[in-house]
Every structure is written in structure tokens, then in C-alpha cells.
C-alpha positions as CSV (number, residue, x, y, z in Angstrom):
1,M,-1.2,14.8,57.3
2,N,-4.0,13.7,59.6
3,R,-3.8,17.0,61.6
4,A,-4.4,18.9,58.4
5,K,-7.5,16.8,57.6
6,V,-8.8,17.4,61.1
7,L,-8.1,21.2,60.9
8,L,-10.1,21.3,57.5
9,F,-13.0,19.3,59.0
10,V,-13.0,21.7,61.8
11,V,-13.3,24.7,59.7
12,L,-16.1,23.1,57.5
13,C,-18.1,22.4,60.5
14,V,-17.7,26.1,61.8
15,V,-18.6,27.5,58.6
16,A,-21.7,25.1,58.2
17,G,-22.9,25.9,61.7
18,T,-22.6,29.8,61.1
19,S,-24.6,29.4,58.2
20,L,-27.3,27.4,59.7
21,W,-27.5,30.0,62.6
22,S,-27.4,32.8,60.0
23,C,-30.2,31.4,58.0
24,G,-32.6,30.8,61.3
25,H,-31.6,34.4,62.3
26,D,-32.3,35.8,58.7
27,E,-35.8,34.1,58.6
28,A,-36.9,35.5,62.1
29,A,-35.5,38.9,61.0
30,H,-37.2,38.6,57.5
31,E,-40.5,37.9,59.2
32,L,-40.4,41.0,61.6
33,K,-39.3,43.2,58.5
34,A,-42.4,41.7,56.4
35,G,-44.9,42.6,59.1
36,H,-43.4,46.1,59.5
37,A,-43.5,46.5,55.7
38,D,-47.1,45.3,55.1
39,S,-48.4,47.7,58.0
40,I,-46.9,50.6,56.1
41,I,-48.2,49.6,52.8
42,F,-51.5,48.9,54.4
43,A,-51.7,52.2,56.1
44,A,-50.8,54.1,52.7
45,G,-54.0,52.1,51.4
46,T,-56.2,53.3,54.2
47,E,-55.3,56.7,53.2
48,K,-56.3,56.2,49.5
49,Q,-52.5,56.8,48.4
50,Y,-52.7,54.1,45.9
51,E,-49.8,55.2,43.9
52,R,-47.7,55.5,47.1
53,M,-48.6,51.8,47.8
54,K,-46.8,50.7,44.6
55,V,-43.9,52.6,45.3
56,L,-43.5,51.3,48.7
57,A,-43.9,47.6,47.3
58,D,-41.2,48.4,44.9
59,S,-38.9,49.8,47.5
60,F,-39.6,47.0,50.1
61,E,-39.1,44.3,47.5
62,Q,-35.9,45.7,46.5
63,A,-34.6,45.8,50.2
64,G,-35.7,42.2,50.7
65,D,-38.2,43.2,53.3
66,I,-41.0,41.5,51.3
67,S,-41.2,38.7,49.0
68,A,-42.1,39.0,45.2
69,L,-45.2,37.5,45.8
70,E,-46.5,39.8,48.6
71,A,-45.1,42.8,46.4
72,N,-47.2,41.8,43.6
73,R,-50.2,41.2,45.8
74,W,-49.9,45.0,46.9
75,R,-49.3,46.2,43.4
76,G,-52.4,44.4,42.3
77,S,-54.5,45.8,45.3
78,A,-53.5,49.4,44.5
79,S,-54.1,48.9,40.9
80,Y,-57.5,47.5,41.6
81,R,-58.5,50.4,44.0
82,L,-57.3,52.9,41.1
83,G,-59.8,51.2,38.6
84,Q,-56.8,49.7,36.6
85,F,-58.3,46.3,36.5
86,R,-56.2,45.1,33.5
87,T,-52.9,46.0,35.5
88,A,-54.4,44.4,38.5
89,E,-55.2,41.1,36.9
90,Y,-51.6,41.3,35.7
91,Y,-50.2,41.6,39.1
92,F,-52.3,39.0,40.8
93,K,-51.3,36.6,38.1
94,K,-47.8,37.4,38.7
95,A,-48.3,36.9,42.5
96,L,-49.9,33.4,41.9
97,A,-46.9,32.3,39.6
98,C,-44.3,33.0,42.5
99,E,-43.0,30.3,44.8
100,V,-44.8,30.1,48.2
101,K,-42.0,30.0,50.5
102,D,-43.6,30.7,54.1
103,E,-46.9,31.2,55.8
104,Q,-46.8,34.9,55.0
105,D,-46.6,33.9,51.5
106,Q,-49.5,31.6,51.5
107,L,-51.8,34.3,53.2
108,S,-50.9,36.7,50.2
109,Y,-51.4,33.9,47.8
110,N,-55.1,33.4,49.2
111,K,-55.8,37.1,49.0
112,S,-54.5,37.2,45.6
113,A,-56.5,34.4,44.3
114,R,-59.6,35.9,45.9
115,R,-59.2,39.3,44.1
116,L,-58.1,37.6,40.6
117,S,-61.1,35.1,40.7
118,E,-63.3,38.0,41.4
119,L,-62.0,40.1,38.5
120,L,-62.2,37.2,36.1
121,L,-65.9,36.4,37.4
122,I,-66.9,40.0,36.7
123,K,-65.5,40.1,33.4
124,G,-67.5,36.9,32.5
125,D,-64.4,34.5,32.2
126,F,-66.0,31.7,34.2
127,E,-63.6,29.2,33.1
128,G,-60.5,31.4,34.1
129,S,-62.0,32.3,37.4
130,L,-62.6,28.6,38.2
131,Q,-58.8,27.8,37.3
132,V,-57.6,30.3,39.9
133,A,-60.1,29.8,42.7
134,M,-60.3,25.9,42.7
135,P,-56.6,25.3,43.1
136,A,-56.4,28.0,45.7
137,V,-59.0,26.3,47.9
138,A,-57.1,22.9,47.4
139,K,-53.9,24.5,48.3
140,M,-55.4,26.2,51.4
141,K,-56.8,22.7,52.6
142,V,-53.4,21.2,52.2
143,T,-51.4,24.0,54.0
144,K,-54.3,24.6,56.4
145,T,-53.5,28.1,56.1
146,G,-56.4,30.5,55.3
147,S,-59.2,32.1,57.1
148,D,-63.1,31.2,56.8
149,I,-63.5,34.4,55.0
150,D,-61.0,33.3,52.5
151,Y,-62.8,30.0,52.0
152,A,-66.2,31.5,51.9
153,I,-65.3,34.2,49.2
154,L,-63.6,31.7,46.9
155,L,-66.3,29.1,47.3
156,N,-69.1,31.7,46.5
157,N,-67.0,32.7,43.4
158,I,-66.6,29.2,42.5
159,G,-70.4,28.6,43.0
160,C,-71.3,31.8,40.8
161,C,-69.2,30.4,37.8
162,E,-70.6,27.1,38.0
163,L,-74.1,28.5,37.9
164,N,-73.1,30.4,34.8
165,L,-71.7,27.5,33.0
166,G,-75.0,25.3,33.5
167,R,-73.4,23.2,36.5
168,V,-76.3,23.6,38.8
169,H,-75.6,20.7,41.1
170,E,-71.8,21.6,41.7
171,A,-72.8,25.3,42.2
172,S,-75.3,24.4,45.0
173,V,-72.4,22.3,46.7
174,S,-70.1,25.2,46.4
175,F,-72.8,27.6,47.8
176,Y,-73.5,25.4,50.8
177,Q,-69.7,24.9,51.6
178,A,-69.4,28.6,51.5
179,R,-72.1,29.1,54.0
180,E,-70.6,26.7,56.3
181,H,-67.4,28.9,56.6
182,Y,-69.6,32.0,56.9
183,R,-71.2,30.1,59.8
184,N,-67.8,29.5,61.4
185,R,-66.8,33.1,61.0
186,W,-70.0,34.6,62.7
187,Q,-70.4,31.8,65.4
188,N,-66.8,32.9,66.5
189,D,-67.4,36.7,66.3
190,T,-69.0,38.9,69.1
191,V,-69.1,42.2,67.3
192,G,-71.5,41.5,64.3
193,R,-68.9,41.8,61.5
194,G,-69.0,38.0,60.6
195,L,-72.9,38.1,60.3
196,Q,-72.6,41.3,58.2
197,E,-70.1,39.4,55.9
198,A,-72.6,36.4,55.8
199,V,-75.4,38.6,54.8
200,I,-73.5,40.1,51.8
201,G,-72.3,36.7,50.7
202,T,-75.8,35.2,50.6
203,I,-77.1,38.2,48.8
204,Y,-74.4,37.6,46.2
205,T,-75.7,33.9,46.0
206,S,-79.4,34.8,45.8
207,Q,-78.6,37.4,43.0
208,A,-76.5,34.9,41.1
209,Y,-79.7,32.5,41.0
210,I,-81.9,35.5,39.9
211,N,-79.6,36.3,37.2
212,T,-79.7,32.8,35.7
213,H,-83.3,32.8,36.1
214,R,-83.4,30.1,38.8
215,F,-86.0,31.7,40.9
216,E,-87.1,28.8,43.2
217,D,-83.4,28.5,44.3
218,A,-83.0,32.2,44.7
219,L,-86.3,32.3,46.9
220,Y,-84.4,29.8,49.1
221,W,-81.4,31.8,49.6
222,I,-83.4,35.0,49.9
223,D,-85.0,33.5,53.0
224,R,-81.5,32.5,54.3
225,T,-80.5,36.0,54.0
226,E,-83.5,37.3,56.0
227,M,-82.6,34.9,58.8
228,L,-79.2,35.9,59.0
229,L,-80.2,39.7,58.9
230,D,-82.8,38.9,61.9
231,R,-80.1,37.2,63.8
232,Y,-77.8,40.2,63.4
233,R,-80.7,42.4,64.3
234,K,-80.9,40.7,68.0
235,M,-77.4,41.4,68.6
236,K,-76.1,44.4,70.6
237,D,-75.0,47.7,69.3
238,T,-76.3,46.8,65.8
239,R,-76.5,49.3,62.9
240,E,-80.1,50.3,62.1
241,D,-78.9,51.9,58.8
242,Y,-77.3,48.6,57.8
243,I,-80.4,46.7,58.6
244,D,-82.9,48.9,56.8
245,E,-80.5,48.9,53.6
246,Y,-80.3,45.3,53.3
247,K,-84.0,44.6,54.3
248,G,-84.9,46.8,51.4
249,Q,-82.3,44.6,48.8
250,I,-83.9,41.4,50.3
251,E,-87.5,42.7,49.6
252,I,-86.5,43.7,46.0
253,M,-84.8,40.3,45.3
254,R,-87.9,38.7,46.6
255,A,-90.3,40.6,44.4
256,V,-88.3,39.9,41.3
257,A,-88.1,36.1,42.1
258,K,-91.8,36.0,42.9
259,L,-92.6,37.7,39.6
260,G,-90.2,35.1,38.0
261,I,-92.3,32.2,39.0
262,D,-95.6,34.1,38.1
263,S,-96.7,34.8,41.9
264,T,-97.8,38.5,40.7
265,E,-99.6,39.4,44.0
266,Q,-96.8,38.1,46.2
267,A,-94.2,40.1,44.4
268,A,-96.4,43.1,44.7
269,E,-96.5,42.5,48.5
270,A,-92.9,42.2,48.6
271,Y,-92.4,45.4,46.9
272,Q,-94.8,47.1,49.2
273,D,-92.8,45.7,52.2
274,F,-89.8,47.4,50.4
275,L,-91.5,50.8,50.2
276,Q,-91.8,50.6,54.2
277,T,-88.1,51.0,54.6
278,N,-86.1,54.1,54.6
279,Y,-83.8,52.6,51.8
280,S,-86.5,52.9,49.3
281,K,-86.4,56.7,49.6
282,T,-82.6,56.8,48.9
283,S,-81.4,57.4,45.5
284,L,-79.8,54.0,45.3
285,G,-82.8,52.4,46.7
286,R,-85.1,54.0,43.8
287,I,-82.8,52.8,41.1
288,N,-82.5,49.4,42.4
289,A,-86.3,49.1,42.9
290,N,-86.5,49.4,39.0
291,D,-85.2,45.9,38.8
292,Y,-88.9,44.9,39.8
293,L,-90.7,47.8,38.4
294,L,-89.3,47.1,34.6
295,R,-90.1,43.3,35.0
296,A,-93.6,44.1,36.2
297,G,-94.2,46.4,33.5
298,R,-94.7,49.5,35.8
299,Y,-92.9,52.0,33.6
300,T,-94.1,55.1,34.6
301,E,-92.9,54.6,38.2
302,A,-89.7,53.3,36.8
303,V,-89.5,56.7,35.0
304,N,-90.0,58.7,38.2
305,N,-87.3,56.7,40.0
306,Y,-84.8,57.4,37.2
307,R,-85.0,61.0,38.1
308,Y,-82.7,60.2,40.8
309,L,-80.3,58.5,38.7
310,N,-77.6,61.4,38.4
311,Q,-77.8,62.0,42.1
312,M,-77.0,58.5,42.7
313,L,-74.1,58.4,40.2
314,I,-72.7,61.5,42.0
315,E,-73.3,60.2,45.4
316,R,-71.4,57.1,44.6
317,D,-68.7,58.5,42.5
318,I,-69.8,56.3,39.5
319,E,-68.4,57.0,36.0
320,L,-70.5,56.3,32.9
321,T,-68.2,53.6,31.7
322,L,-69.5,51.1,28.9
323,D,-70.7,48.8,31.7
324,N,-72.5,51.3,33.6
325,I,-74.0,52.7,30.7
326,Q,-75.4,49.1,30.1
327,L,-76.3,48.8,33.7
328,Y,-78.1,52.2,34.0
329,L,-78.8,54.2,30.9
330,L,-80.2,51.6,28.8
331,P,-82.8,50.4,31.6
332,K,-83.7,54.1,31.9
333,L,-84.1,54.3,28.2
334,R,-86.4,51.1,28.1
335,A,-88.4,52.7,31.0
336,N,-89.3,55.9,28.9
337,V,-90.0,53.5,25.9
338,G,-92.3,51.7,28.1
339,A,-94.1,54.6,29.3
340,Q,-94.2,56.2,25.8
341,Q,-92.5,59.3,26.8
342,R,-91.3,60.3,23.4
343,D,-89.5,63.3,23.9
344,S,-87.7,61.6,26.8
345,V,-86.7,58.9,24.8
346,M,-85.2,61.1,22.0
347,A,-83.3,62.9,24.5
348,L,-82.0,59.6,26.4
349,A,-81.1,58.2,23.2
350,L,-78.8,61.2,22.4
351,Q,-77.5,61.0,25.9
352,V,-76.6,57.2,25.4
353,C,-74.8,58.0,22.3
354,D,-72.7,60.6,23.8
355,A,-72.0,58.6,26.7
356,L,-70.9,55.6,24.6
357,D,-68.8,57.6,22.5
358,S,-67.0,59.2,25.5
359,A,-66.7,55.8,27.4
360,I,-65.3,54.1,24.2
361,V,-62.8,57.0,24.0
362,K,-61.8,56.7,27.5
363,R,-61.8,52.8,27.5
364,K,-59.3,53.1,24.5
365,N,-57.0,55.7,26.6
366,D,-57.2,53.6,29.7
367,D,-56.4,50.6,28.1
368,A,-53.4,52.1,26.3
369,A,-52.2,53.6,29.5
370,E,-52.6,50.4,31.3
371,L,-50.8,48.3,28.6
372,A,-48.0,51.0,28.5
373,T,-47.6,50.7,32.3
374,I,-47.6,46.6,32.0
375,Y,-45.1,46.8,29.3
376,N,-42.9,49.4,31.3
377,T,-43.2,47.1,34.4
378,S,-42.1,44.1,32.3
379,Q,-39.0,45.9,31.0
380,K,-38.1,47.3,34.4
381,E,-38.3,43.7,36.0
382,A,-36.2,42.4,33.1
383,K,-33.6,44.8,34.0
384,I,-33.8,44.0,37.6
385,N,-33.6,40.4,37.0
386,Q,-30.6,40.8,34.9
387,Q,-28.9,43.0,37.5
388,Q,-29.6,40.2,39.9
389,A,-28.1,37.7,37.9
390,D,-25.0,39.7,37.3
391,M,-24.6,40.1,41.0
392,D,-25.4,36.3,41.5
393,R,-22.7,35.5,39.0
394,Q,-20.2,37.9,40.8
395,R,-20.8,36.4,44.0
396,W,-20.2,32.9,42.7
397,V,-17.0,34.1,40.9
398,S,-15.8,35.4,44.2
399,V,-16.9,32.5,46.3
400,T,-14.8,30.2,43.6
401,V,-11.9,32.4,43.9
402,A,-12.0,32.4,47.9
403,L,-12.4,28.5,47.9
404,S,-9.4,28.3,45.5
405,L,-7.2,30.3,47.7
406,L,-8.2,28.6,50.8
407,I,-7.4,25.1,49.0
408,L,-4.1,26.4,47.8
409,F,-3.2,27.8,51.2
410,F,-3.9,24.2,52.8
411,I,-1.6,22.7,50.1
412,I,1.2,24.9,50.8
413,F,0.6,24.4,54.4
414,I,1.0,20.5,54.0
415,F,3.8,20.8,51.7
416,L,5.8,23.1,53.8
417,R,5.2,21.2,57.0
418,H,7.5,18.3,55.6
419,R,10.4,21.0,54.9
420,S,11.1,22.3,58.4
421,A,9.3,23.6,61.4
422,H,10.8,26.8,61.5
423,R,10.0,27.7,57.7
424,L,6.7,26.2,58.2
425,A,5.8,28.4,61.0
426,H,7.1,31.5,59.2
427,A,5.2,30.4,55.9
428,H,2.0,29.8,57.9
429,K,2.2,33.4,59.5
430,R,2.7,34.9,56.1
431,L,-0.1,33.0,54.7
432,E,-2.5,34.1,57.6
433,D,-1.6,37.8,57.4
434,T,-2.2,37.6,53.6
435,H,-5.5,35.8,53.9
436,A,-6.6,38.3,56.5
437,K,-5.7,41.2,54.0
438,L,-7.4,39.6,51.1
439,K,-10.6,38.7,53.2
440,T,-10.6,42.5,54.4
441,A,-10.4,43.8,51.0
442,Y,-12.8,41.4,49.4
443,D,-15.4,42.3,52.2
444,K,-14.9,46.1,51.5
445,L,-15.1,45.5,47.7
446,E,-18.2,43.4,48.2
447,E,-20.0,45.9,50.5
448,T,-18.9,49.0,48.5
449,T,-20.0,47.3,45.2
450,A,-23.2,46.1,46.5
451,L,-24.3,49.5,48.0
452,K,-23.3,51.2,44.7
453,E,-25.3,48.9,42.6
454,R,-28.4,49.0,45.2
455,I,-28.4,53.0,45.1
456,E,-28.2,52.9,41.2
457,S,-30.9,50.6,40.9
458,E,-33.2,52.4,43.2
459,L,-32.6,55.6,41.4
460,R,-33.3,53.9,38.1
461,I,-36.6,52.5,39.5
462,A,-37.4,56.1,40.9
463,R,-36.9,57.7,37.5
464,D,-38.8,55.1,35.7
465,I,-41.4,55.7,38.3
466,Q,-41.3,59.2,37.8
467,M,-41.3,59.3,34.1
468,S,-44.4,57.1,34.1
469,M,-46.2,59.5,36.1
470,V,-46.2,62.3,33.4
471,P,-48.1,61.6,30.1
472,G,-46.1,60.3,27.0
473,I,-49.0,59.9,24.7
474,F,-50.8,62.9,23.3
475,P,-54.4,63.3,21.7
476,E,-54.7,63.2,18.2
477,R,-57.4,65.8,17.3
478,D,-57.9,68.1,14.4
479,D,-58.6,71.2,16.8
480,L,-55.5,70.4,19.1
481,D,-51.9,70.1,18.6
482,I,-50.0,69.5,21.9
483,Y,-46.6,68.1,23.1
484,A,-44.4,67.9,26.1
485,A,-41.1,66.9,27.3
486,M,-39.1,66.7,30.5
487,I,-35.5,66.1,31.2
488,P,-34.2,65.8,34.7
489,A,-30.8,67.0,35.3
490,K,-30.1,64.2,37.8
491,E,-31.5,60.8,37.8
492,V,-34.8,62.2,39.4
493,G,-36.0,65.7,39.4
494,G,-38.6,68.0,40.6
495,D,-40.3,69.2,37.4
496,L,-43.7,68.0,36.2
497,Y,-46.2,68.6,33.6
498,G,-49.6,67.1,32.8
499,Y,-53.0,67.4,30.9
500,L,-56.3,66.0,31.4
501,L,-58.7,65.9,28.3
502,M,-62.5,65.6,29.2
503,S,-64.6,66.1,25.9
504,D,-63.8,69.5,24.8
505,S,-62.2,70.8,28.1
506,L,-58.3,70.5,28.2
507,Y,-56.7,70.9,31.7
508,I,-52.8,71.6,31.4
509,C,-50.2,72.2,33.9
510,V,-46.3,72.7,34.2
511,G,-44.6,73.0,37.4
512,D,-41.0,73.2,39.1
513,V,-40.5,71.8,42.6
514,S,-38.0,73.8,44.8
515,G,-34.8,71.6,45.4
516,K,-33.7,68.5,43.4
517,G,-33.2,64.8,43.6
518,I,-35.4,62.3,45.7
519,P,-37.2,64.9,48.0
520,A,-38.1,67.0,44.9
521,S,-39.4,64.0,43.0
522,L,-41.7,62.8,46.0
523,F,-43.2,66.4,46.2
524,M,-43.6,66.3,42.5
525,A,-45.5,63.2,42.8
526,Q,-47.9,64.5,45.3
527,A,-48.5,67.5,43.3
528,T,-49.2,65.6,40.0
529,R,-51.7,63.3,42.0
530,L,-53.5,66.4,43.5
531,F,-53.7,68.0,39.9
532,R,-55.2,65.1,38.3
533,T,-57.6,64.3,41.1
534,L,-58.9,68.0,41.4
535,A,-59.1,68.3,37.5
536,T,-61.3,65.3,37.1
537,Q,-63.6,67.4,39.5
538,E,-63.9,70.0,36.8
539,M,-62.6,72.8,39.1
540,M,-61.3,76.2,37.9
541,P,-57.4,76.4,37.9
542,A,-57.4,79.0,40.6
543,E,-59.4,76.7,42.9
544,I,-57.4,73.9,41.9
545,A,-54.2,76.0,43.0
546,T,-56.1,77.0,46.3
547,R,-57.0,73.2,47.0
548,M,-53.5,72.0,46.4
549,N,-51.8,74.7,48.3
550,A,-54.0,73.9,51.4
551,E,-53.1,70.0,51.0
552,L,-49.3,70.7,50.5
553,A,-48.7,73.3,52.9
554,G,-50.5,71.3,55.9
555,D,-47.6,69.0,56.8
556,N,-44.5,70.7,55.1
557,E,-42.0,70.8,57.6
558,A,-39.2,70.8,54.9
559,G,-40.5,74.0,53.3
560,M,-40.7,72.8,49.9
561,F,-42.8,74.6,47.3
562,V,-43.8,74.2,43.8
563,T,-44.2,77.0,41.2
564,M,-46.8,76.1,38.7
565,F,-48.9,77.3,35.8
566,L,-52.3,75.8,35.6
567,G,-54.8,76.4,32.6
568,L,-58.3,75.2,31.5
569,I,-59.0,75.5,27.5
570,D,-62.3,75.3,26.0
571,L,-61.4,73.6,22.8
572,K,-64.5,74.7,21.1
573,T,-64.6,78.5,21.8
574,G,-60.7,78.8,22.4
575,R,-61.2,80.4,26.0
576,L,-58.2,80.0,28.4
577,D,-58.8,80.2,32.1
578,F,-55.5,80.2,34.0
579,C,-53.8,80.7,37.2
580,N,-50.1,81.4,37.6
581,C,-48.4,80.4,41.0
582,G,-45.0,81.9,40.9
583,H,-44.0,80.3,37.7
584,N,-42.3,81.7,34.7
585,P,-44.6,83.5,32.4
586,P,-45.7,81.6,29.4
587,I,-45.1,82.7,25.8
588,L,-48.3,83.3,23.8
589,N,-48.0,84.1,20.2
590,N,-44.3,84.9,20.6
591,E,-44.9,87.3,23.4
592,F,-44.5,86.9,27.2
593,M,-48.0,86.7,29.0
594,Q,-48.8,89.4,31.6
595,M,-50.4,87.9,34.5
596,E,-51.6,88.5,38.1
597,P,-48.8,87.5,40.7
598,N,-49.6,84.7,43.0
599,A,-47.4,82.9,45.6
600,P,-46.0,79.5,44.8
601,I,-48.0,76.6,46.0
602,G,-47.0,74.8,49.3
603,L,-45.6,77.8,51.4
604,W,-48.6,79.2,53.3
605,P,-51.9,77.6,54.1
606,D,-55.1,79.4,53.7
607,L,-54.1,81.3,50.6
608,E,-56.8,82.3,48.0
609,Y,-55.4,82.2,44.4
610,V,-56.4,84.4,41.7
611,G,-57.4,83.3,38.3
612,E,-57.4,85.0,35.0
613,S,-58.7,84.3,31.4
614,I,-58.3,85.2,28.0
615,D,-61.4,84.8,25.5
616,S,-59.7,82.9,22.7
617,I,-56.2,81.8,22.3
618,K,-57.2,79.8,18.7
619,G,-54.4,80.0,16.3
620,M,-51.7,81.2,18.9
621,P,-49.0,78.9,19.8
622,L,-48.6,78.6,23.7
623,L,-45.2,77.6,25.2
624,I,-45.1,76.8,29.0
625,Y,-41.6,76.0,30.4
626,T,-39.7,75.9,33.6
627,D,-36.5,77.9,34.2
628,G,-34.2,75.1,33.1
629,L,-34.8,76.5,29.6
630,N,-34.2,80.2,29.7
631,E,-31.6,79.7,32.7
632,A,-29.5,77.1,31.0
633,E,-25.9,77.7,31.4
634,N,-22.8,76.9,29.4
635,Q,-19.4,76.4,30.7
636,R,-18.8,80.0,31.3
637,Q,-22.0,80.3,33.2
638,E,-23.7,82.4,30.5
639,Q,-27.6,81.7,30.6
640,F,-29.8,80.9,27.5
641,G,-31.9,84.0,28.3
642,D,-35.4,85.3,27.5
643,D,-34.3,87.5,24.5
644,H,-32.6,84.5,22.9
645,L,-35.8,82.1,23.4
646,L,-38.1,85.1,22.0
647,D,-35.9,85.4,18.8
648,I,-36.0,81.6,18.1
649,L,-39.8,81.5,18.4
650,R,-40.1,84.6,16.3
651,N,-37.7,83.8,13.6
652,A,-38.1,80.0,13.1
653,H,-41.0,78.4,11.3
654,F,-42.8,75.5,13.0
655,T,-45.7,73.4,12.1
656,K,-46.0,71.1,14.9
657,A,-45.9,71.6,18.7
658,R,-43.5,68.7,18.8
659,E,-41.2,70.5,16.3
660,V,-41.0,73.4,18.9
661,I,-40.1,71.2,21.8
662,E,-37.5,69.2,19.9
663,F,-35.8,72.4,18.4
664,L,-35.6,74.0,21.8
665,K,-34.2,71.0,23.4
666,A,-31.3,71.0,20.7
667,E,-30.6,74.8,21.1
668,V,-30.3,74.2,24.8
669,E,-27.7,71.3,24.2
670,K,-26.0,73.6,21.7
671,H,-25.9,76.4,24.1
672,R,-24.5,74.2,26.9
673,N,-21.6,73.0,24.7
674,G,-20.7,70.2,27.0
675,A,-21.6,71.6,30.3
676,E,-23.6,69.7,33.0
677,P,-27.3,70.6,33.3
678,N,-27.8,73.0,36.0
679,D,-31.5,72.5,36.5
680,D,-34.3,70.2,35.1
681,L,-36.0,71.3,31.8
682,T,-39.6,70.9,31.1
683,M,-41.5,72.3,28.2
684,L,-45.3,72.0,27.0
685,C,-46.4,73.5,23.6
686,L,-49.8,73.6,22.3
687,K,-52.0,75.2,19.8
688,V,-55.7,75.2,19.5
689,G,-57.6,75.1,16.2
């Protein structure tokens, strides 16, 4: 009996020791994997592949290489870079809600808090920004984990919020604390980066006091900024363009602040100092100079500067959102009113109206798209959590069964020991053999089950991501009826479609990537991203095809390609400009279109694609599709066929584009008659006017 207890104790000690070693080993391995994963995601960000950053974060989180906190931080950063601020706020809040388990998590927590407090500050949610930034600073002090730049930026955000909430004394303390951390940063820096950051930080502080009309305090911080810039100027290998630009910004702020305390002559002198900089001759410098000119009532000079507004917007890739209309167009309108230029005032008023209309529509569309993304993300995470819970439950059941068997084996061992030595030895051997077989079978079953569940989970996530990349919401306009659908043959596919509506210009595309599965879906994602990026630059379809081919053919060792139909429709005139890149001919007004042959995209670099046009397609239904429609096969491998497709379109009566798509989907299913899909199926139908 005593020997049995000793044996049980030894077994438990070995198991505990193995578990402790395993935990330590796993922790070290996790840190190594996390560092490698972060470097890969960061590299994608430096290449401005922000959608890929999200995909990588999902994949590494599923593989256990990074924590949920890190994954949400990377998703938030990618969304922020894409201008999806609502989605970025959602992910940063999720990151801060996660448990901080190690130093890497704490660093990600600090960066998430910085970004989230900044987003809320810009949005005007000062209390919300404080509720994020202040606990973050307190946690950094307790854990002693955080860089001086983390402290400085968070404290600067806190100071700006306190100033806007009327807590002037608290704001002053926060700004001084931020300055001390900037000081620590640049005193330990030999290349000037720390001083550059300190200059930018004190400029934000100065501007915060100007915005709240505390001009005396603003002048104090403007002087501090100038001192930092002079210190930077004395370092080796400094950037003259950086010094000139921030010298110009300092003098404009000084002119505004001096004007605020009624020092009109000193304000004019500061403005003259600004005009001595090269920055004053740039488009951005001219626009920023109007902060002073409008306050000083020098409207004619401000109007002259606003002639460079469009150039500045183009150079800095700034869209006329609601915030930017308020920031640039309304002051321009006030300048023209002050200068009594009536014709310009009327023209600007109309421009503001048009810009507001477009910005409101875009804001609604962007909000709807971001809310849909957040909803889909929440649904996906709920499924993942459910799957994880099911797996944990299965593991606990398995462990319980294994422990029960182990206890049973020891009971049998103890009982048989009192019977006879011979029978005990024989039974013990049989039990050991049985235990070994059960353990082997259990290990194989667990390994197979886990691998299968992980593959299925990753494929489901990949499908969700892929489906989110094609639009599911279509515009509702009296002059346009459009609808599309994509049905992959496997979990993920290589078909794609897309549209981009800008005022009365509608870009459309339908494509089919060579091959199927994950490789095709990755190539599809690249093609979709390139189409949207180039379409926003208002290129013609042939130029878009040429640019996409140059990009996709550059590093295409796998030899993949995509056939694609690209179109641009003027909804006012009905004009269709298009380029067909090796794709099936679309059907216009129930007839196949005759088109210029072009090669598929991605095979050979340096190709120049040829575009064509039709003067008007108003009132003519247009159907664009992939060969998953006309080449769909039944169990006897008979294809759906072009003639059958034309017969359906000519003889059936449709009033809406969606009816065409749904009817053709049903007809394809009927034709297959139970056969598995042999290819991805994508269709887009539209009618103008």
C-alpha cells in the first residue's frame, strides 16, 4: 500500500516538473515568435499594405504567435492608416480591454492608449480621451514600462484635453511634465530625432493655447519651441528644410498670438520674419499664413494665398471631408467676402455646397462600411470564441477521462497486488500495454482534431475576409440600378468584382484569377486593392489595366494572372469607356459585346492595354460575368453554354438587376442538378438611366 502511494507521488512530481519546464520553454518560444510576427506586420505597414497588416494580425493571433492585445493594436494601427477612424477606435478599445500578461503586452497597451487618446482628442471627446490617457500613464509608472516618447505624447494629450475643459492649472502641469520627458528623450539622442520630436510636441502645446485664446501662455511655449529649434540647428548633419519649415510655423503662431494680445506691430514683424523663410513660398506655408492674415483683416493677401489651396490639397493627398471643408473652404469663403470679391464669393458658395453634398454622402457610405466591418468582426470573434470554448471543453473531458483511467489503473493494481504476485505482474503488464495504446490513440486523435479544426477555422476566416473585400451594399439612385454576387467554388476563391462611385462617375470591374484556393484568393486581394487605389485617381480603364499589370507582373514567380473587364460609366451621358483583359465578353442589351483583344493582367510586364468606348448605354442592361456561369457543368459534364445564357436573357422579363442575378444563380443550380461547382461564379448586372 505504501509503495503504491510513493509511486503515485513520484508520477505527480514528474508531471508537475514537466509542466513547469514546458511553461518556461513555451514562454520563451512565445516571446521569440511574437518578435518575429511583429517585425513581419511592421514591414507590411512600411510598404503601406494596411489590409495585409490586418490579415497577418488575424493569422498570427490564431496561431498563438501574438496576444489578442497585440493583434488588436495592429488592427487599430492599420485601420488608422486607412482613414477608418471609427474602426481604429473600436480595435484600440478592444486592445485596452485585454489582460496585460507580459512586457510586450504592456508596450502594445501604451501605443494603443496613445493612438486612442489622440483619436478621441481630435474628435472633441476630451473626457473620453482623459479616461484613456490618465490610467495609461498611471499604469506605466507602476510597471516601469514605457518610453519617454510614450509619456510625452500621452501627457501632451492630457494637457490639451484639460485646457479645452477649462482646467488651466492642471493643463500647465501636464505640459511641463511632457516637456521633461521630451528633454530626457533628446538628451540621450545623438542624431537629432529627439529634438525634432520635442519641437513638434511644443508646437502642439503652443497651438492648443492659441486655440483656447490664451495668447500669453502661447507666446511662452512658442519661445520654448524656438529655443529647441535653435538647439537642433547647432547639431551636426541637421536638415535645413526641417529648420526652415518649423521656423515658418513658429513665426506664424507668434504673429497670431501677438495679434491676440493687441500687439499689432509686433505681430506684423513676426509675419515679415515668416516671409523670409522658404516655407512661406510653399503651398502649405501660404495656406497656413492665412491664420494670421484673416485675423489681421488682410483679406486681399489671404485671397491671393488661397489660389494655392488646390495645389496644397493635391500635394498632401487631402480629401474634402466635412472637417477639411470647415478647415479650408469656409475660411477661403470668408477671405473673399472680406475682400468684397462678389463673383468669387458666389462661385465659392456653390463649391462649398457641392463639396458638402459629396462629403456627407461619402461620410454616410464610409460610416456604413465601417459599421458593417465592425459588425462582421464582432460576429467572427464570437464564432472564434465559441470554437475555442468547444475545444477547451473537449480537452477537459479528455483530461478527466484520462485521469479517471489512471485512478482506475492504480485501484486495480493495488487490489490485484494482494491476490498473487504472478497474476499481479501479468495484469500490470496488460494494463501498461493498454495504457500505452490508449495514450497513443488519444494523442493521434487530439492532434488530428486540433489540426482539422485549425484549418477549417482559418479557411472560414479567410472566406470572411475575402467576402468583406467585395462590396455588399449597392447605391440607390434613380439613374442607376446595379447588383452583383460572388459564389466561390471552395472555401475561398479567385473571382472578384468591385465598383467605385464618385459623383456621376461609376468604375466597375469583374475578374477571374487563374487557379483556385488560397493562392488565388491572395492574388484576388492584390488585384482588388489595386483597382480601388487606381480608380480613386480617376484613371481611364486602359491605364488602370496597364498600371495593375506592371504591379502584378513584377514579382510573379508563380505565373498567376487575372482576366478582367474594367469599365467607367458617365451616369449623366451614359458613355461607357472600357478595357477587356482576356475576360469573357459581357452581354449588352442581350448581345455579346465585340471587343479589342488584350492579354490577361499579370503575365508580361511593360504591356500597354488598349481601351474602347460606347457613346451611350442608357436603357441597355449590361451583364458581366466569369466563366463559372457559362461553363458550369452538371453530373454529365455538360456546360450551361452561351446560347442558353442568351435565351434566358432574351425571353425572361426582368425589372431589376438583382432579379437577373438571382434568376441566373437559380438556373445554374438547376443545371448542375447536384453536381459540385467546378469553378467560382461571379456576376454583375447594371442599367443606367
